[in-house]
N, C-alpha and C positions, 0 to 999 in steps of 0.2 A: 536336670537329670530326668531320665525317662521313667515313667511309672513302672515299667517292667523291671528295670534295674533296681529302683528303690524298693519295690515290693519284695524282692528277693532278700534285701538287707534286713527286713523286719519280720520275716515269716518264721524262721526256724524255731524259736522258742514257743511261739503260739500254736504252731501246727502239731508239735510233738505229742501233746496230750489230747488232741481234739476228739479222737474216737471215744475215749472214756467220758469226755464232757457231754457228748450228745445224750448219753444215758442219764446224766445227772441233771438234765434240763428240768425245770420246775413244771408242775402240772398246769399252772395258770399261764395262758398265752400272753406274751407282750402285746400281740396284735393278731387279728384275723382279717385277712384280705379276702374279699369276694371277687372272683374273676370268672368270666365266661370263656369257654373254648370257642375260638374263631375258626371258620372254615379254612382259612389260610394256614392254621396251625397243623393241619393234617398232612400226613405223608402218603406215599403210594399204597400203604397197607391200611389206609382209612382210620388211623388213630393218630393222636398227637405225636409229632416227631420228638424224639428224645431231646433235641437241643432247645425246644420250647419250654421244657421243664425249668431250665435255668432262667429263661425270660420271665416265667411266672414268679420265680423266687425273687428275682430282681425287682419286679413290679411290687411285690408284697413288701420288700424292705423299703422301697421308696415311699410307698403309702404310709408305712409306719413312721418313717423319718419326717414326713410332711406334718405329722401331728406333734412333733417336738420343736422346741425353739433352741437356737444356738448350738446345733449339732455339728456345725462346721464354720470355719473362718479362713482367712487367707493363710493362717499359720497352722491350721489343723483340719485335714480333710481325710475321709475314709478311703481306703483301697481294699479291694477283695484280695485277701492273701491266700485263701484256700477254700475249696468247696468239695464236699463229699455228698454223693447223691445215689440212693438205692432206688431203682425202678421196681416197684412192687406189682404193678399191673398196668396195662395200656389204658389211656384215657380216650374214651370214645367221643364222637360228636353226635348230637349236641351234649354238652355237659356244663353244669355250674359247679365251680370249685370253691373251696375254702383253702387258703394257704395260712397255716398256723405257724407263728413265730414264737419261740421261747428262748429265754436266756439260758445258755448252757454253762457259760463261764464268763466272768469279768476279769480281765487282766489289767495291767497298768496302762497299756496303750491299745488293748484289743478287747473285742467281745466275740464270743462264739455263740452263734445264733442257730439253734436247732430248728428244723422246719419239717412240716408234714403237709403234703398236698392230699386233700380228701374230697370226697363228693359232698357238695353242699347239702344235699338232701339225706345223705346217709354217711355220717362221719366215720362209721366203721369200715367204709370202703376206702382203703388206703391206696393211693396211687404211687406215692413216693415219700421218702423221708431221708434225713441226713442232717448236715450242718454246714455252715460257712464260718469263716473267720474273717472279721473286719478289723483292720488295723488303722488307727488314726496316725497320720504322719504329716510332717511339715513338707509341703510340695517343693519348697525352695532348696531344702537340704536333703530330703529323702530319709530323714531320721524319724523314728517314732516319737510321738508326743503323748502326754497323758490323755486318757479318754475325757471328752467333754462331760461336765457335770450333768448336763441334760440326758446323756446316754446312761450314766450311772443311776440317776434318779428314776428313769423310765424302766430300767432293768431290775431295780430293787424290789 
């Protein structure tokens, strides 16, 4: 079963309340990733291209997951079910960034991760915020499975 088809199967219930959940994210970050803006991230307007914001978020999630154990197996792997991103201001070059991840909601098979991209030297300079919904599913069946205990423990 293709990831596209299977992700549609498990998204509906988790995405419905995602906007409200971003506001409910705790103040304590799950993880803060430090990233640098690369020259190649810029577009013709000499600021970070909007598509690279999603790459920064992906990198931050992967850095967070690398610090956890047993967050996936052959029977339980995460898929990105939804993403919402508000662009607050352009990111210049050069820039050092912090990507803050917070738990917005824990479901049976999903976690809503609120995120903020801020300037590393001035956290009041907000470049972007929003949230993503990650759903754990069985890749063979395309059906949702319970969140791994490592994810629940890290988000608690």
